[in-house]
N, C-alpha and C positions, 0 to 999 in steps of 0.2 A: 838256775839261769837259763838252762836249755828249754825250759817249758815255754817261755815267751815266744821264741821263733816258731816252735811247733804249733802253738795256738794261733799265731799269725798266719802260718801256712794253711792250717785247717780252715780258718776264717776266710782266707783268700779263695781257697777252693770252693767253699760254700757260696761265696758271692758270685764267682764265675758261673757255677752251676745254676744259681738262681737267675742270673742274667740270661743264660742260654735257654732255660725253661721258659722265661718270660718272653724271649724273642720268638719262641715257637708258637706262642698263643696268637690266634688271629685277632686282628684289630677290627672290632665291629664297625667302626666308622671309617675304615680305610677308603672305601669307595666314595665316601662323602667328603673326606677331608685330605686324603693321602695324595701322594705325588702321582699315583697310577690311575686316577679317576678318568683320565682321557686315554688310557691305554687301549690298544687294539690287540692285546695278547689273546691267543686262542685257548683260553682256559683260566681257571682260578683255583690254586691249590687249596684254598680254604673250604672248597665244596667237596662233598663226598663223590659227586659225579664228575668233578673237575670242569666240565663244560657248562654245567647248569641245566637241570631238567626241572620243568615246572608243570604241574597238573592243576587245572583250575576249572571250577564250575562258573558258568556265565548266565546272565539274564539281561534282557533289555527289550527294546521296541524296534520296529522296522516298518517297512511298507514297500509297495511297488512303485517304480519310477514312472510308469506309463499311466497317465490319468484315466485312460479308457478302462483300466481294471476296475475303477470305482463304479462303472456301470453294472458290474456283476457282483463285486464284493462290497461289503459294508465299508464305508469310508471312515473307519475308526482305528486305523493302524493295525499293526501286527505284533503279536506276542512272540518273543524270541528267547530261546534257552539253548544251552549247549554244554559240552564237555570238551576241553582243549588240552592237549599235551604239546609242550614246546621242548625240543631238543636243541640246546645251545643258547641259553639265555645269557651266558657270559662269554660268548664268542661273537665276532663281528657279524657272521652269517649264521642264522639258525633255521630250524624247520618246524613249522606249526602243522599239527594234524588235529582235526576237530570233527565232532558230530554236532550238527546244528538242527534244532527243531523249531518249527513255526506253526502258528495257528491264526487263521482269519475267519471271521464270521461271514457267511454268504447272504447277500441281500435277496430275499425271496418273500413271496406273499404267503408262503406256507408257515404254519406255526411250529414246524419241526426245528430242532436245533442243528442246523446244517453248517458244517465247518469245512474249510480247506486246510488240510494238515500237510505240512512240509517236512521232509526228512532229507538231510544233506550230509555228505562226507566231503571234507575239503582238506587239501594240502597246499601249503604256501611256503615259499622262501621268505625269510624275514631278515631285514637289515637292522641290527641293534646299533643305534647311533652312539650310545654311551654304554657299552656292555659291562663296564666295571663300576658304574656310578649307581648310587641308590635310586635315582630317577633316570629311567632309560626310555627315551623316545624311540619309536621304531616305525618302519614302513614295511609292507608286505605285498606279495602278489603270488597267485598260484592258480590251481584248477580244482574242480570238484564235480560231483555227481548230485543232481537234485531230483527228488521224487515228490510229486504232489498227488494227493487223493482226496476225493470228496466223501465225507462221512454222513450217514443218516439220510441219504437220498439217492434215488436213481436218476441220473441226469445224462443227457446226450448233447453233443456239440451242436447238432442240427436243431434240436428243439429248445435247448436252454442257453445256448451260447457258451457252454462250458462242458468239457469232457469229464468223465469220472476219475481219470488219472493221467499222469504224464511223467516222462523221464527225459532229462536232457542234461547237457554239460553246462557248467557255470565256471566263471573265471573271477574269483574274489580278489579284491585289491583294496588297500586302505592304509590306515596308520593309527597310531595311538601312543600311549605312554604307560609304563609300568613302574610301580614302586615296590621295592623289596626290602623287608626288614631283616636285621641280623639273625632273627629267630627262624627265618625261612618263609615267613608269611609274605605273600605277594598280593598286590591289588593291580588290576589291569583295566584300563579304559581304552576302547577302540571304536572306530567307525569303519564300516565295510560297505563297499559297493560291489554287487555281484552281477556281472554281465551274463545274461541267459542266452544260450546258443540254440536256435531252432526250437523254441518253445511254441507249441501250437495247441495249448489246452483251452484257451479262451479266444473267441472271435468277437469283433465289434459288430455294430448294427449293419455295417456294410459287408460283412463276411470276411474281413481281414484278420489275420492273426495278431493278437495283442502280445506285446513283449512282457515277459515275466521277470525282467531284470529288477533287482530289488536293492534296498539299502537297509542297514541296521546300525544301531548304536548300543553297545554292550558294556557292561561292567562285569569283571571277573574277580573271584576270590580264590586263591590257590596256595600251594606250598611248593617251595623250590629246594632242591638238594643238590 
């Protein structure tokens, strides 16, 4: 007769243990359907990094905002690629750090394959509008360093209207939206405007400096942990 209470006790302990173990498991759809999808908590205990760290490869298109640039560069757009790390994808405010590369063909009568190659390092503060939701819109703004150089040609500002290289500060700003899967896979779509400060690599036909402020539209594929 004593076996029944003992069995019930063992079964009860087993059920409680199973419930506790199940409660400790992360809900893959919590940020899509849970009560905390609009939370502004400064972290997520389901993530190994707690704050969310994302590393992504990016590619896209871009161009210069000043139409006078097309007098020197081919009016065919700009190829853009990059590598970006974000610290704080699951916090209200995060930090983006990125390498951005660009390429433009230069309009010339020569048969040479002459290109304008851009290399940039950028850092920006990022406001995650829905830091714990599967779809996270964001806006950002920051500062960076931009280097341009002309390849496969010897050019001068006085003779060709374009110098062989230039370095200047930029101020990137923009917005986008990211999607994060429960596996850690992330997809990022963003648009960026980069204000160029004191760029004097290109002059127009009147001898005035042409602004090298630019824009880009990128897609990124990354992993978050």
